C-alpha positions as CSV (number, residue, x, y, z in Angstrom):
1,M,-14.7,278.5,204.7
2,F,-17.5,280.6,204.3
3,R,-15.2,283.6,205.4
4,R,-13.3,283.7,202.8
5,K,-16.2,283.2,200.1
6,I,-17.8,286.7,201.2
7,Y,-14.3,288.0,201.0
8,L,-13.7,286.9,197.0
9,L,-17.6,288.3,196.5
10,L,-17.2,291.6,198.4
11,L,-13.8,291.9,195.8
12,V,-15.3,290.9,193.0
13,A,-18.2,293.5,194.2
14,V,-15.8,296.4,194.5
15,L,-14.2,295.9,191.3
16,A,-17.2,295.5,189.7
17,C,-17.8,298.8,190.0
18,T,-14.7,299.8,187.4
19,A,-14.9,296.5,185.5
20,Q,-13.1,297.8,182.7
21,G,-9.8,298.1,183.6
22,Q,-7.1,296.0,185.4
23,F,-6.5,297.1,189.0
24,I,-4.8,294.4,190.8
25,S,-1.7,293.2,190.3
26,S,-0.7,290.6,192.3
27,V,-2.3,287.8,194.5
28,V,0.1,286.3,196.8
29,R,-0.9,283.2,199.6
30,T,1.0,282.2,202.6
31,G,0.0,279.4,205.2
32,N,0.4,275.5,205.1
33,S,-1.8,275.2,201.5
34,T,-0.3,272.4,199.2
35,Q,-3.4,273.3,197.0
36,P,-2.8,275.2,193.5
37,A,-1.5,278.5,194.0
38,P,-4.0,281.4,193.5
39,T,-4.1,283.3,190.3
40,L,-5.6,286.0,188.2
41,A,-8.4,284.8,186.4
42,P,-7.4,284.9,182.7
43,N,-10.6,286.4,181.3
44,P,-13.2,289.2,182.8
45,M,-16.0,288.1,184.6
46,D,-18.6,287.0,182.3
47,E,-21.1,284.0,182.2
48,D,-19.2,280.5,182.4
49,E,-16.3,282.1,183.4
50,L,-14.2,279.5,186.0
51,T,-15.0,279.7,189.6
52,F,-11.8,277.7,190.9
53,N,-8.5,276.9,189.4
54,D,-9.0,273.3,190.7
55,R,-12.4,272.7,189.7
56,T,-14.6,273.5,186.3
57,H,-17.7,274.9,188.4
58,Q,-18.6,278.0,186.4
59,W,-19.9,281.6,186.8
60,N,-23.5,281.6,186.1
61,D,-26.3,284.3,186.5
62,V,-23.3,287.1,186.6
63,P,-25.3,290.3,187.7
64,L,-24.5,293.2,184.7
65,E,-22.6,295.1,187.2
66,M,-20.0,292.2,187.3
67,V,-19.3,291.7,183.8
68,D,-16.0,292.5,182.8
69,A,-14.6,292.5,186.0
70,Q,-11.0,290.9,187.0
71,Y,-10.9,288.4,189.8
72,V,-9.3,285.6,191.3
73,L,-8.8,281.9,191.0
74,T,-8.5,280.2,194.3
75,S,-8.4,276.5,195.0
76,N,-11.3,274.9,196.7
77,S,-10.0,272.6,197.9
78,D,-7.9,274.9,200.3
79,K,-11.3,275.7,202.2
80,T,-10.3,273.1,204.8
81,T,-6.5,274.3,205.1
82,T,-5.8,276.2,208.7
83,Q,-2.8,279.0,208.3
84,Y,-4.2,280.3,205.1
85,T,-4.1,284.3,204.4
86,L,-4.8,285.7,201.2
87,T,-2.9,288.9,199.5
88,V,-5.0,291.0,196.9
89,T,-2.6,294.1,195.9
90,M,-4.4,296.7,193.6
């Protein structure tokens, strides 16, 4: 679970360097999850934007460098899913 969050944060950090463009073209989850599929966030990263696609948690205290970055909404419930792989195509 912790490793997935780190990967997500790294992805967001990479995208923050070039936050003005849309670089993620697809997101595919494989494994045995029955939770909502990951999706591209409908809005760029900013204060009060959703963190997960199955919760109402919001981003807060977003660093200025990450504002307007494109990011992926994953399912918080997948934290207990085994055999989980997330492929992000840029």
